[in-house]
KEKOLPA-10199 format. One line per 2 residues: number of its first residue (from 1); their letters; for each residue x, y, z of N, C-alpha, C. Coordinates in steps of 0.001 Angstrom, whole numbers, plus 500000, padded with zeros to 6 digits. Atoms other than C-alpha are relative to their C-alpha. Layout:
residues N
NUM	A	X:Y:Z:X:Y:Z:X:Y:Z | ...
//
This chain:
residues 372
1	MA	498604:500441:499975:110392:047127:326794:500387:499427:498641 | 499533:500472:501296:112389:046445:323656:500273:498501:500052
3	ME	499746:501435:500075:112573:042843:322552:501495:499771:499853 | 498577:500301:500066:115977:041220:322932:500305:499113:498804
5	NV	499587:500811:501128:117934:039599:320146:500129:498536:500403 | 499674:501412:499849:118000:035839:319795:501054:499605:498967
7	LE	499023:500278:501049:120083:035902:316596:500422:501310:499355 | 499466:498818:500677:122341:038554:315081:500932:499548:498885
9	VK	499191:500335:501169:123701:038049:311575:500751:501260:499583 | 499173:498816:500235:126605:040386:310836:500910:499790:498790
11	HV	499142:499909:501183:128095:041008:307373:500338:498610:499428 | 499795:501359:500509:127629:037429:306134:499995:500000:498472
13	SV	499925:500201:501451:128677:036539:302583:500176:498510:499718 | 499906:501404:500399:128292:033178:300842:500267:499942:498511
15	DY	499674:500203:501413:129894:032138:297544:499821:498529:499638 | 499976:501346:500581:129390:029092:295341:501143:499959:498995
17	GS	498898:500132:500945:132552:028013:293580:499561:499331:498711 | 500298:500609:501300:132312:027219:289862:501197:500177:499087
19	AS	498878:499935:500930:134644:026716:286923:500124:501377:499363 | 499972:498686:500645:133681:030124:285534:500121:501143:500997
21	GA	499840:498963:498996:134196:031988:288801:499005:499854:501135 | 500854:500089:498815:132562:032505:292178:498632:500638:499747
23	VH	501360:499463:500044:128809:033024:292395:499724:500607:501369 | 500186:499301:498732:128159:035639:295082:498518:499951:500384
25	AV	501417:500238:499714:124862:034254:296373:499479:500872:501128 | 500346:499104:498893:124843:036297:299604:501164:500962:500170
27	DD	498953:498990:500016:126763:039563:299795:499820:500990:501146 | 499938:499032:498901:127399:041340:303115:498613:500286:500593
29	VS	501358:499878:499451:124002:040682:304730:500054:500033:501524 | 500114:499891:498543:123185:041751:308292:498529:500168:500370
31	FN	501341:499787:499456:119963:041495:310301:499957:499477:501424 | 500249:500468:498641:118662:040941:313833:498657:499289:500048
33	LK	501252:500717:499751:116022:038416:314884:499701:500098:501489 | 500398:499819:498605:114164:039244:318098:499285:498749:500515
35	RG	500711:501126:499404:112721:036702:320517:498498:500133:499731 | 501426:500021:500287:109201:035729:319491:499591:500690:498723
37	QI	500291:499233:501220:109463:037644:316209:499937:499093:498784 | 499980:500632:501325:108582:036476:312708:500671:500966:499041
39	LG	499269:499208:500980:111140:037844:310261:499799:499375:498631 | 500224:500500:501347:110170:037487:306615:501119:500383:499058
41	LA	499029:499740:501071:112695:037175:303793:499283:499801:498676 | 500715:500069:501273:111197:037948:300377:500901:500465:498873
43	GE	499243:499620:501185:112509:038365:296869:499780:498979:498903 | 500139:500920:501125:112578:036770:293443:500864:498757:500196
45	SG	499169:501203:499971:113976:033293:292886:501437:500362:499648 | 498598:499714:500244:117770:033389:293046:500521:501219:500724
47	SG	499544:498797:499295:117934:036413:295354:500877:499686:501205 | 499119:500383:498894:119789:034439:298049:499285:499668:501291
49	KS	500771:500224:498781:116975:033819:300550:500340:498662:500655 | 499770:501333:499440:117415:030081:300999:501473:499786:500340
51	TL	498575:500127:499704:121209:030263:300816:500335:500652:501330 | 499775:499313:498732:121201:032772:303665:499478:499167:501169
53	AY	500583:500794:498916:118893:030604:305779:500796:498722:500249 | 499222:501221:499837:120913:027448:305128:501372:500295:500588
55	AV	498744:499599:499371:124062:029347:306074:499811:500148:501506 | 500290:499843:498572:122459:030250:309419:499884:498637:500669
57	AR	500169:501335:499442:121550:026597:309963:501238:499116:499820 | 498767:500759:500281:125060:025484:308875:499699:498737:499188
59	LL	500380:501134:500847:123514:023221:306232:500592:500088:498600 | 499395:499866:501321:125493:024487:303242:501076:498942:499807
61	RP	498989:500991:500354:127690:021941:301480:500827:500524:498829 | 499194:499576:501143:130567:022418:299016:499228:499782:498709
63	PA	499008:498926:500090:130916:024200:296673:499614:501306:500697 | 500368:498784:499278:129118:026713:298941:500946:500209:501172
65	VV	499113:499688:498887:131319:028489:301475:499645:501393:500542 | 500199:498700:499364:130696:031282:303978:501346:500706:500020
67	TQ	498703:499340:500175:133460:033758:303109:500281:501058:501054 | 499776:499006:498941:132923:036296:305893:498762:500098:500869
69	GQ	501141:499672:499163:130713:037341:308765:499940:499231:501299 | 500294:500654:498739:129371:036260:312121:498497:499735:500085
71	ML	501399:500303:499727:126115:034611:313169:499910:499697:501488 | 499952:500072:498549:125642:035218:316882:498647:499605:500570
73	YY	501195:500444:499285:123084:033263:318911:500120:500437:501456 | 500006:499521:498622:122125:034792:322257:499157:499059:500853
75	PR	500755:500948:499162:121174:032134:324849:498964:500724:500843 | 501049:499424:499166:117996:032763:326768:500441:499981:501462
77	PG	499611:499978:498589:118744:033853:330346:499259:498930:500801 | 500590:501042:499174:118199:030982:332750:500032:498634:499381
79	LE	499959:501295:500671:118561:028248:330136:501411:499482:499828 | 498626:500397:500229:122335:028204:329783:500839:500292:501237
81	DK	499086:499723:498902:125194:028046:332242:500634:501360:499798 | 499376:498691:500099:126609:031480:332987:501506:499871:500138
83	NE	498561:500049:499915:130278:032209:332577:500481:500711:501256 | 499431:499505:498767:132641:033576:335205:499559:501418:500343
85	DD	500409:498630:499690:131527:037203:334843:498485:500129:500152 | 501428:500054:499698:127925:036085:335462:499142:500644:498908
87	SL	500784:499492:501126:126751:037143:332000:499946:498921:498930 | 500150:500974:501072:125571:035202:328990:500748:500496:498774
89	SP	499203:499619:501163:127991:035249:326071:499328:499494:498733 | 500544:500482:501270:126751:035060:322456:500868:498886:499417
91	ID	499325:501133:500616:127673:031950:320480:500044:500233:498497 | 499857:499853:501449:129065:032317:316945:499781:498632:499358
93	LL	500344:501288:500583:127426:029525:314963:501064:499504:499033 | 498964:500411:500946:130281:029531:312454:501194:499343:500695
95	EL	498867:500558:499271:132709:028499:315193:499656:498709:500735 | 500384:501222:499315:130737:025511:316500:500670:498786:499369
97	TP	499451:501267:500484:132440:022122:316220:498849:499105:499543 | 501087:500903:500416:130481:019251:314591:499178:499473:501172
99	AE	500732:500507:498830:129591:017879:318042:499133:501105:500606 | 500775:498888:499454:128476:021299:319294:498837:500366:499078
101	LR	501048:499687:500969:126517:021900:316098:498869:498987:500081 | 501026:501043:499875:124706:018580:316479:499135:500245:501237
103	NF	500744:499717:498782:123722:019547:320005:499150:501268:499856 | 500709:498732:500179:122624:023027:318860:498765:499837:499126
105	RW	501114:500174:500925:120434:021950:315966:498867:499237:500673 | 501249:500555:499511:116839:020999:316774:499706:500413:501431
107	RK	500247:499502:498646:117327:022028:320411:499805:501514:500004 | 500063:498539:500050:117923:025704:319638:499494:500512:498662
109	LS	500378:499565:501349:117350:025961:315887:499585:498795:499178 | 500461:501066:500890:115320:023785:313543:499548:500617:498688
111	IV	500341:499495:501329:114225:024053:309942:498860:499188:499414 | 501073:500621:500770:111098:023315:307918:500367:500175:498539
113	FQ	499504:499922:501371:112258:022462:304419:498874:500283:499018 | 500951:499522:501000:110580:023671:301264:499079:498881:499511
115	SA	500800:501098:500534:109392:020298:299986:499836:498930:501061 | 500225:500950:498915:107817:018196:302719:500132:498560:499512
117	MN	499914:501376:500503:107631:015103:300497:501442:499542:499907 | 498585:500356:500073:111388:015218:299992:500654:500013:501375
119	AL	499410:499913:498671:112111:016134:303617:499687:498775:500838 | 500387:501181:499242:110248:013128:304991:500534:498731:499339
121	NP	499537:501286:500514:111636:009604:304641:498790:499195:499537 | 501211:500651:500516:109151:007755:302382:499767:498588:500534
123	VL	500150:501390:499546:109779:004316:303968:499861:499907:501515 | 500192:500001:498557:109319:005346:307612:498699:500703:500345
125	SI	501244:499368:499563:106098:006177:309411:500292:501357:500638 | 499848:498688:499376:105501:009651:310788:500464:499850:501447
127	ET	499593:500212:498613:105809:008347:314344:501477:499644:500100 | 498597:500407:499973:109158:006694:313613:500918:501190:499772
129	QI	499129:498861:500313:110565:009918:312162:500029:501021:501139 | 499995:499097:498846:109477:012005:315149:500785:499385:501151
131	VD	499298:500687:498916:110737:009412:317635:501505:499974:499741 | 498571:499990:500341:114078:009277:315783:500663:501301:500463
133	VL	499453:498705:499555:114608:012997:316498:500146:500014:501514 | 499961:500014:498535:113768:012533:320176:501081:499055:500512
135	QA	498997:500970:499577:115989:009459:320466:501414:500518:499753 | 498666:499521:500346:118958:011134:318748:500463:501110:500933
137	HN	499609:498828:499222:118880:014288:320859:499654:499888:501487 | 500337:500215:498588:117403:012985:324120:499907:498503:500265
139	PS	500023:501462:499903:118427:009300:324382:499527:499466:501341 | 500441:500467:498684:117581:009112:328089:498477:500006:500146
141	MP	501456:499928:499943:113906:009772:327341:499410:498611:499782 | 500591:501341:500166:111873:006554:327837:499214:499878:498700
143	RK	500683:500244:501268:110380:004981:324735:498518:500368:500082 | 501414:499682:499844:106862:005370:326088:499786:501514:499964
145	AQ	500094:498541:499993:107456:009084:326704:500242:500569:498607 | 499741:499551:501361:108850:009476:323171:498750:499868:499138
147	KA	501219:500209:500780:105688:008004:321662:498893:500958:500445 | 501003:499048:499505:103522:010160:323905:500297:501403:499477
149	RA	499606:498692:500528:105496:013229:322798:499666:500104:498514 | 500339:500003:501423:105029:012252:319128:498503:500242:499806
151	AE	501446:499797:500105:101256:012044:319670:499623:501439:500360 | 500255:498614:499599:101303:015420:321422:500358:500970:498882
153	LV	499537:499101:501057:103241:017041:318589:499048:500022:498811 | 500895:500013:501162:100965:015868:315776:498653:500608:500359
155	RM	501258:499386:499565:097939:016918:317805:500119:501526:499975 | 499789:498550:499985:099434:020402:318180:499896:500606:498614
157	VG	500016:499455:501360:099725:020812:314406:498756:499587:499227 | 501281:500283:500637:096222:019531:313690:499903:498666:499297
159	IA	500086:501349:500556:096871:015874:312797:499495:499067:501090 | 500525:500960:499022:094888:013133:314532:501094:498993:500358
161	PD	498954:500943:499587:097196:010861:316593:499910:498634:499331 | 500099:501309:500658:095807:007798:314805:500668:499992:498628
163	RL	499271:499942:501271:097672:009013:311694:501502:499859:500196 | 498571:500133:499736:101044:008541:313388:500623:498834:499260
165	HA	499435:501187:500644:101480:005136:311794:499919:500065:498477 | 500065:499824:501459:100824:006485:308304:501372:500337:499442
167	YP	498775:499650:500718:103616:006838:305746:499745:501291:499212 | 500203:498705:500677:104220:010134:303921:499079:499940:498786
169	HE	500829:500057:501213:102553:008946:300709:498520:499813:500326 | 501392:500176:499593:099371:008250:302685:499381:501294:500536
171	LS	500475:498712:499502:099078:011879:303766:499877:501005:498863 | 500124:498921:500979:097933:014909:301814:501196:500939:500128
173	GG	498890:499050:499961:100368:017711:301016:499981:500856:501246 | 500096:499186:498798:099051:019846:303852:500358:499227:501253
175	MR	499684:500809:498821:099321:017016:306370:501495:499692:500058 | 498550:500233:500006:102887:016258:305278:500731:501249:500498
177	QR	499363:498775:499546:103776:019900:305797:499815:500181:501508 | 500238:499944:498560:102191:019787:309255:500920:499029:500738
179	AV	499121:500988:499363:104206:016651:310045:501435:500521:500096 | 498657:499420:499970:107449:018443:309132:500084:501084:501071
181	IA	500020:498981:498945:106455:021344:311391:500022:499337:501374 | 499992:500726:498723:105784:018835:314194:501407:499522:500348
183	IA	498624:500449:499756:109295:017414:313794:500874:501179:500406 | 499207:498815:499668:110754:020924:313878:499739:500471:501434
185	LA	500368:499573:498656:108928:021558:317180:500374:498994:501078 | 499845:501119:499075:109990:018277:318793:500766:500361:501271
187	LN	499145:499699:498857:112668:019760:321098:499845:501445:500468 | 500299:498634:499573:111070:023181:321642:501126:500988:499668
189	PE	498909:499081:500363:113662:025218:319672:499590:501450:500182 | 500263:498563:499890:113988:028967:320037:499860:500662:498640
191	II	500037:499431:501350:114405:029598:316295:499557:498904:499038 | 500407:500924:501062:112598:027894:313404:500128:500717:498665
193	IM	499885:499488:501366:113582:028537:309791:498980:499272:499145 | 501030:500587:500852:110667:027961:307421:500251:500436:498574
195	DE	499646:499707:501386:111701:027750:303783:498803:499715:499098 | 501193:500094:500836:108543:028405:301751:499118:498824:500424
197	PT	500750:501158:499501:106435:026054:303920:498640:499801:499362 | 501324:500150:500614:103246:026698:301934:500076:499850:498488
199	TA	499851:500175:501440:104678:026176:298446:499232:498771:499526 | 500734:501095:500658:102486:023970:296183:498741:499582:500754
201	LD	501244:500291:499296:099588:024029:298665:498903:500931:499490 | 501088:499132:500436:096163:025333:297703:499731:501054:501067
203	VV	500139:498837:499129:095030:028584:299273:499288:499675:501307 | 500715:500362:498774:092683:026939:301794:500950:499331:500982
205	VQ	499040:500689:499139:095364:024621:303142:501104:500967:500424 | 498982:499002:499664:097880:027467:303005:499550:500849:501183
207	RE	500522:499197:498901:095662:029546:305290:499993:499192:501300 | 500013:500854:498806:095316:026606:307692:501408:499853:500571
209	IL	498612:500145:499547:099091:026130:307836:500467:501297:500663 | 499616:498718:499415:099615:029843:308470:499351:500202:501367
211	AE	500683:499883:498713:097027:029768:311248:500679:499139:501051 | 499289:500875:499068:098865:026831:312838:501317:500641:500446
213	IM	498717:499369:499675:102188:028666:312650:499796:501155:500971 | 500247:498851:499141:100755:031822:314201:499563:499556:501394
215	GL	500450:500482:498709:099007:029872:316959:501116:499377:500813 | 498882:500632:499309:102094:027825:317814:501016:501038:500460
217	RK	499071:498932:499606:104291:030934:317832:499480:500717:501239 | 500598:499319:498845:101863:032578:320271:500101:499146:501257
219	DF	499988:500906:498844:101789:029497:322531:501404:499763:500538 | 498674:500436:499571:105514:028702:322592:501067:501093:499921
221	GF	499093:498865:499987:107190:032028:321846:501285:499843:499216 | 498795:500145:500814:109729:030795:319303:500059:501100:498944
223	SV	499795:499025:501077:111181:033067:316619:500015:499258:498665 | 500105:500629:501325:110696:032387:312908:500716:500848:498962
225	IF	499518:499387:501242:112689:033191:309791:499179:499368:498883 | 500971:500512:500968:110007:032822:307115:500415:500447:498607
227	IT	499497:499717:501347:111249:032590:303519:498894:499761:498985 | 500997:500167:501044:108942:033144:300577:500278:500995:498872
229	HD	499973:499031:501096:108727:034793:297172:498691:500772:499946 | 501328:499387:499988:105151:035826:297997:499965:501105:501055
231	LS	499949:498887:499064:105365:039274:299559:498664:500221:500695 | 501308:499814:499377:101612:039426:300179:499806:499055:501180
233	LL	500069:500951:498888:101985:036373:302405:500681:500555:501244 | 499275:499433:498858:104532:038120:304605:499250:501169:500621
235	LE	500770:498883:499466:102261:041132:304943:498905:499520:500945 | 501018:500548:499121:099832:038809:306705:500579:499501:501322
237	IA	499528:500691:498798:102123:037138:309241:501273:500577:500605 | 498678:499602:499509:105540:038795:309552:499930:501257:500863
239	DQ	499838:498779:499216:106500:041343:312191:500957:500957:499289 | 498983:499242:500727:109556:042499:310226:500235:499321:498658
241	VA	499782:500556:501341:110227:042049:306504:501309:500537:499442 | 498768:499618:500691:113559:042070:304678:499877:499587:498536
243	IM	500084:500257:501435:113573:042332:300882:501410:499771:499472 | 498685:500325:500548:116499:040652:299117:499994:500105:498487
245	YA	499806:499938:501448:117818:041303:295633:501466:499775:499709 | 498625:500294:500422:120944:039826:294041:500933:499775:501191
247	GR	499153:500374:498879:122235:038515:297362:500122:501026:501102 | 499903:498952:498991:121778:041730:299348:498608:500382:500510
249	IV	501240:499440:499477:119077:043157:301597:499895:501445:499516 | 500162:498657:500556:117708:046255:299842:499000:500833:500790
251	ET	500911:499247:499144:114962:047187:302291:499560:499121:501156 | 500535:500693:498837:113865:046216:305778:499075:500950:500743
253	AT	501015:499163:499360:110791:047461:307607:498989:499102:500692 | 501141:500737:499488:107797:046431:309647:499028:499772:498842
255	RE	500921:500291:501111:105010:044967:307555:499111:501188:499693 | 500850:498829:500235:102851:048077:308048:500743:501064:499193
257	QL	499210:499009:500726:105642:050384:306891:500201:499579:498557 | 499753:500479:501357:106373:048202:303893:498742:500082:499149
259	YR	501251:499998:500755:102729:047989:302890:499535:501420:499689 | 500502:498642:500186:101835:051639:303381:500969:500903:499238
261	HP	499025:499101:500610:105077:053196:302181:501269:499243:499614 | 498780:500654:500475:107530:051004:300238:500986:501039:499487
263	RH	499014:498979:500360:110752:052970:299777:500827:499612:498782 | 499107:500406:501096:112914:050919:297413:499190:499756:498726
265	PY	500737:500244:501248:111866:050859:293737:499692:498521:499761 | 500249:501439:500156:112187:047050:293782:498804:499573:500856
267	TY	501134:500318:499125:109823:046741:296764:498711:500585:499432 | 501165:499344:500602:107455:049212:295106:499468:499161:498833
269	GL	500412:500836:501125:107424:047028:291989:499370:498699:500446 | 500567:501248:499503:106792:043855:293977:498581:500203:500521
271	LH	501313:499754:499417:103854:045378:295837:498958:500364:498953 | 500935:499622:501048:102313:046643:292600:499938:498949:498885
273	SF	500036:501084:500977:102645:043295:290836:498837:499047:500228 | 501172:500845:499789:099544:041715:292365:498787:500878:500267
275	PS	501199:499158:499893:095962:043029:292225:499236:499750:501298 | 500949:500212:498918:093399:043516:294975:498721:499410:499405
277	LH	501202:500656:500499:090131:041621:294722:498846:500970:499813 | 501095:499037:500070:087920:044673:295203:500568:501401:499817
279	GA	499566:498621:500128:088032:048400:294708:500218:500403:498553 | 499791:499467:501348:088951:050530:291751:501097:499237:499270
281	RR	498978:500646:500811:090930:049049:288909:501256:500862:499972 | 498740:499274:500129:094579:049976:288774:500962:499160:499182
283	SM	499062:500697:500874:097384:049104:286407:501040:499271:500824 | 498924:500755:499376:099815:046397:287402:501319:500440:499370
285	LG	498744:499474:500528:103337:047740:287073:500970:498903:499605 | 498995:501015:500264:105510:044648:287328:501403:500584:500059
287	IP	498601:499575:500015:109287:044823:287086:500615:499505:498696 | 499440:500434:501282:110940:044781:283660:501306:499234:500195
289	GS	498712:500693:499967:113905:042555:282868:500018:498781:500900 | 499799:501199:499195:115332:039641:284844:501068:500257:501047
291	PP	498930:499856:499006:117491:039250:287971:501362:499792:499362 | 498674:500093:500620:121219:039571:287243:500665:498655:500218
293	DL	499137:501159:499813:123711:036760:286794:500916:500290:501194 | 499234:499733:498786:125324:036493:290229:501499:499811:499816
295	RA	498564:500071:500298:128673:035689:288617:500517:501330:499474 | 499602:498698:500549:128675:039171:287094:498922:501015:500325
297	VP	501003:499038:499555:126501:041498:289138:500355:501383:499451 | 499694:498662:500542:126198:044974:287541:500690:500875:501039
299	PG	499345:499092:499046:128441:047635:289111:498987:500966:500603 | 500911:499093:499313:126856:050021:291562:498841:499237:500598
301	CA	501207:500665:499514:123300:049137:292529:499624:498889:499030 | 500289:501136:500879:122501:045669:291176:498654:500134:499311
303	FN	501337:499856:500571:118925:046760:290470:499943:501078:498923 | 500083:498829:500874:119860:049775:288333:499599:499696:498551
305	PR	500455:500230:501377:119377:048069:284893:498486:499846:499873 | 501443:500230:500032:115732:047383:285828:499222:501146:500639
307	CS	500633:498948:499200:115016:050590:287751:499675:501221:499146 | 500411:498827:500779:113037:053427:286151:500447:501305:500657
309	FA	499556:498800:499292:114417:055876:288757:501525:500118:500047 | 498530:500021:499918:118135:055064:288229:500603:501274:499427
311	FG	499241:498858:500520:120577:057916:287759:501484:499666:500111 | 498570:500261:500151:124359:058281:287455:500642:499218:501120
313	AC	499352:500655:498871:125429:057241:290951:499599:498537:500137 | 500483:501381:499888:123379:054038:290693:500878:499024:499212
315	QT	499174:500859:500834:125798:052700:288085:501442:499900:500482 | 498602:499992:499553:128965:053343:290060:500191:499641:501469
317	AV	499831:500196:498551:128387:053126:293845:498950:499044:500542 | 500923:500934:499354:126866:050301:295857:499306:500722:501160
319	PA	500693:499262:498932:124158:051817:298106:500033:499250:501330 | 500056:500565:498655:124291:051237:301855:498591:500171:500549
321	LL	501309:499881:499372:121224:050717:304023:499932:501300:500806 | 500185:498719:499322:120021:054151:305163:498627:500039:500662
323	TP	501300:499751:499381:117210:055304:307431:499409:501237:499332 | 500495:498860:500776:115135:057521:305105:499169:500994:500797
325	SS	500848:499096:499225:112929:059009:307822:500199:499748:501487 | 499863:500130:498550:113437:059686:311511:498695:499557:500648
327	EA	501295:500421:499478:109729:058958:311967:499828:498489:499949 | 500076:501463:500118:110295:055306:310991:501414:499422:500064
329	PE	498615:500453:499886:113706:054276:312362:500187:498526:499689 | 499859:501426:500314:112946:050579:311801:500125:499748:498507
331	QR	499966:500175:501446:112698:051130:308044:501336:500486:499450 | 498717:499654:500606:115988:051092:306160:499977:499561:498543
333	VA	500045:500266:501429:116574:051160:302427:501373:500249:499386 | 498730:499856:500711:119620:050676:300195:499718:500590:498624
335	CH	500336:499327:501252:118909:053276:297524:500578:501406:500013 | 499382:498679:500094:120791:056376:296362:498972:501129:499920
337	LY	501026:498966:500073:117492:058205:295906:499823:500718:501338 | 500190:499430:498662:117497:058817:299675:501277:500628:500551
339	DA	498743:499356:499611:121049:060163:299795:500028:501395:499373 | 500107:498631:500517:120750:063937:299461:501280:500466:499336
341	SL	498742:499581:500609:124442:064294:298607:500144:499473:498575 | 499944:500571:501347:123973:062085:295521:498782:500373:499166
343	NP	501242:499705:500706:120386:062989:294640:499381:501280:500548 | 500529:498718:499475:119775:066695:295345:498585:500308:499541
345	DG	501351:499745:500490:116529:066582:293335:498926:499421:500905 | 500974:500577:499084:114863:064550:296070:499376:498724:499476
347	VP	500621:501286:500325:112857:061337:296087:498822:500218:499047 | 501143:499869:500915:110384:060842:293186:498680:499915:500757
349	SK	501284:499903:499304:106772:061527:294112:499376:498640:500267 | 500591:501330:499802:105732:057886:293662:500531:499332:501261
351	LR	499392:500627:498836:108152:056797:296361:499923:500891:501228 | 500022:499061:498884:107775:059903:298505:498667:499975:500724
353	AA	501335:499947:499409:104025:059802:299074:499617:498627:500540 | 500493:501251:499429:102520:057166:301331:498912:499428:499103
355	EP	501019:500657:500802:100296:054609:299649:498607:500357:500518 | 501366:499722:499556:096556:055420:299739:499411:498797:500719
357	AQ	500666:501085:499282:094255:053373:301932:499521:498949:499009 | 500375:501102:500861:093564:049955:300464:498626:499457:500416
359	PD	501302:500571:499661:090238:048093:300340:500121:498986:501136 | 500014:500836:498803:089190:045853:303198:500519:498595:499768
361	DS	499458:501336:500225:090515:042707:301492:501519:500010:499981 | 498546:499945:499960:094105:043899:301853:500514:499084:501092
363	PL	499477:500899:498976:096384:041569:303864:499943:500582:501396 | 499985:499419:498663:096681:044010:306758:498595:500133:500555
365	AL	501378:499889:499529:092923:044545:306927:499435:498627:500346 | 500498:501349:499749:092252:040815:306756:500457:499454:501327
367	RK	499420:500696:498870:094606:039749:309493:500154:500863:501233 | 499712:499106:498871:095348:042804:311663:501000:499377:500970
369	GE	498932:500545:499172:098424:040994:312886:499851:498542:500292 | 500189:501420:499716:096919:037541:313261:499199:499370:498877
371	VQ	500795:500737:500969:095611:034906:310878:498731:499548:500696 | 501271:500355:499368:091933:034417:311628:499590:498595:499596
//
């Protein structure tokens, strides 16, 4: 049975106002998030990943403004009151009043911020910060039950309950990140946005955090929007991956499809920018140039100045997301190379042929869908 949507983002655009003109940080982005799914957002710094996630959470502040689009949340059957026609109606997050938004956040959607040290209040203990969330959103909950819930939450994320009275500066970076995840889980939300939750952590702690996320997702069935610039990380944990460039999604696919057969030249460059630990030596390609100034995005495909496969149409027409193969309907790519009417010569061999089998230390071989 096909998984049902919990969130549908439709044609969302976000601008930042400035004296020199609008910065188009997110440009006509659409995606679906399924229940229990981990959706990864990857791309270089400045590609619009965090802006998109903060727009979904309604956390953007002036001069940022959502200029168009819808963000539809689909209530879980049995959890919400049904309307007169006995069906559940989607909720547009952009239309929620401040009171409705306050009730929605943390109960239905929570966020793990990029810097745990900045997200946590340095003068309050971990227990106080967890209890504050419970008190604000469930004031009828007895104080004793709130403290018991705080102990349960930290235990779930691998922190000993006797550390509840510690302050953020008394915890390591990994423990602070776990504490932020515990706060995000406090009210059992259906969607958790994780904005680079493993940034600045060493690889051992990073693996532990990922294992916690995967285990908690399996136990509680929440959906995750996981933001990172590390594409190899998403190949280990994400069910679906969306690649962003210059404020737009340029490719979306399952992790297996993206790893075995990247379609967009940008994705191809990202995947060939990091080496494997074993196997034959191969040249690292990288991506020449720098991301564009979002105040003056190049006409046509924004990636065309950096693309070795660019041709005439790339400089004049903005590519739409297409399905390049009927054998992989989940994979979509915004590239004129896959439009036969614009590119009669066909797709270049590098992008046409599937990637060869990788050594056993590849992300997919290591995890096989789960962090061990």
